[in-house]
PAKOL-731066 format. One record per residue (C-alpha): residue number from 1; residue in one letter; x, z, y. Coordinates in steps of 0.2 Angstrom, whole numbers, plus 5000, padded with zeros to 4 digits. Layout:
<sites>
[site NUM; A; [X; Z; Y]]
...
</sites>
This chain:
<sites>
[site 1; M; [5181; 5020; 4988]]
[site 2; G; [5183; 5010; 5004]]
[site 3; D; [5181; 4994; 4994]]
[site 4; Q; [5164; 5000; 4988]]
[site 5; I; [5158; 5003; 5005]]
[site 6; K; [5164; 4986; 5011]]
[site 7; I; [5155; 4977; 4997]]
[site 8; M; [5139; 4986; 5003]]
[site 9; I; [5141; 4982; 5021]]
[site 10; D; [5146; 4964; 5017]]
[site 11; M; [5129; 4963; 5007]]
[site 12; K; [5120; 4967; 5023]]
[site 13; K; [5128; 4952; 5032]]
[site 14; T; [5122; 4940; 5019]]
[site 15; S; [5105; 4947; 5014]]
[site 16; D; [5093; 4961; 5018]]
[site 17; F; [5099; 4978; 5011]]
[site 18; G; [5082; 4985; 5008]]
[site 19; T; [5075; 4969; 4999]]
[site 20; Q; [5090; 4969; 4988]]
[site 21; L; [5089; 4987; 4984]]
[site 22; E; [5070; 4985; 4980]]
[site 23; K; [5074; 4970; 4969]]
[site 24; L; [5088; 4979; 4959]]
[site 25; C; [5076; 4995; 4956]]
[site 26; R; [5062; 4983; 4950]]
[site 27; E; [5074; 4974; 4938]]
[site 28; R; [5081; 4990; 4931]]
[site 29; G; [5064; 4998; 4930]]
[site 30; I; [5069; 5013; 4942]]
[site 31; S; [5056; 5020; 4954]]
[site 32; I; [5060; 5026; 4971]]
[site 33; N; [5058; 5044; 4966]]
[site 34; E; [5069; 5041; 4951]]
[site 35; L; [5083; 5034; 4961]]
[site 36; A; [5081; 5048; 4973]]
[site 37; R; [5082; 5061; 4959]]
[site 38; R; [5098; 5052; 4952]]
[site 39; L; [5106; 5052; 4969]]
[site 40; S; [5101; 5070; 4972]]
[site 41; I; [5092; 5066; 4989]]
[site 42; S; [5074; 5066; 4995]]
[site 43; S; [5063; 5051; 4990]]
[site 44; K; [5059; 5050; 5009]]
[site 45; T; [5077; 5045; 5012]]
[site 46; V; [5077; 5032; 4999]]
[site 47; H; [5060; 5025; 5005]]
[site 48; E; [5069; 5022; 5022]]
[site 49; W; [5081; 5010; 5013]]
[site 50; V; [5068; 5000; 5003]]
[site 51; G; [5059; 4984; 5008]]
[site 52; K; [5060; 4972; 5022]]
[site 53; S; [5062; 4985; 5035]]
[site 54; G; [5075; 4995; 5025]]
[site 55; R; [5090; 5001; 5033]]
[site 56; L; [5108; 5004; 5026]]
[site 57; P; [5110; 5023; 5022]]
[site 58; R; [5118; 5032; 5037]]
[site 59; N; [5128; 5043; 5025]]
[site 60; P; [5143; 5035; 5017]]
[site 61; E; [5142; 5046; 5002]]
[site 62; H; [5125; 5038; 4998]]
[site 63; L; [5133; 5021; 4998]]
[site 64; I; [5146; 5027; 4986]]
[site 65; K; [5133; 5035; 4975]]
[site 66; L; [5123; 5018; 4975]]
[site 67; S; [5138; 5008; 4970]]
</sites>
């Protein structure tokens, strides 16, 4: 579990998290609303993570679910 979080945090060091998440969703054909549904969280929360101004999820459980 700790390794998964470390991977996600290391990704932030080398690239923009929100841009990478957006790219991965696009490559896999997953909409923001679909990702939110799969993670059992609000689409508003996922929208905060996506794009150039996207931020890392504040809740570590969300990082674990993304991994």
